[in-house]
Residue, then its C-alpha position, 0 to 999 in steps of 0.5 A: m500500500r502506498p501513501f495515497s492508500l493511507v489517506l483512503f484508509c484513514s478516511t474510510h476508518s474514522p468518520l468525522s462525526s464520530a471523531r469529534n465526540q470520542p478519541p480515535s481508536l485503532s485495532s492492532q491490525d489497523a495500527s500495524e498497517i499504518l506502521s507498515l505504511l509509515k515504514a515504506l514511506q520512510q524508505d521511499m524518502a530515503d531513496v529520494r534523498e539518495r537520488i537527489t544527492a546523486l543528481e547534485l553530485n553529477d551536476q557538480h561534476m558536469t559543471h566542472i567539466e564545462 
């Protein structure tokens, strides 16, 4: 499941009307799924940072060559 799925998951599992009157409650399965999504997002962000760093280094290298 991707980050967009988390939005859909949250919107279908906690209606706004009941969220105002009581604290949100999660089943252990829901919590586990959210944790899994957050871990996947964390890895995706690390991959993006790594790619940006590589692109910046390549850009510096190309500038030096020119």
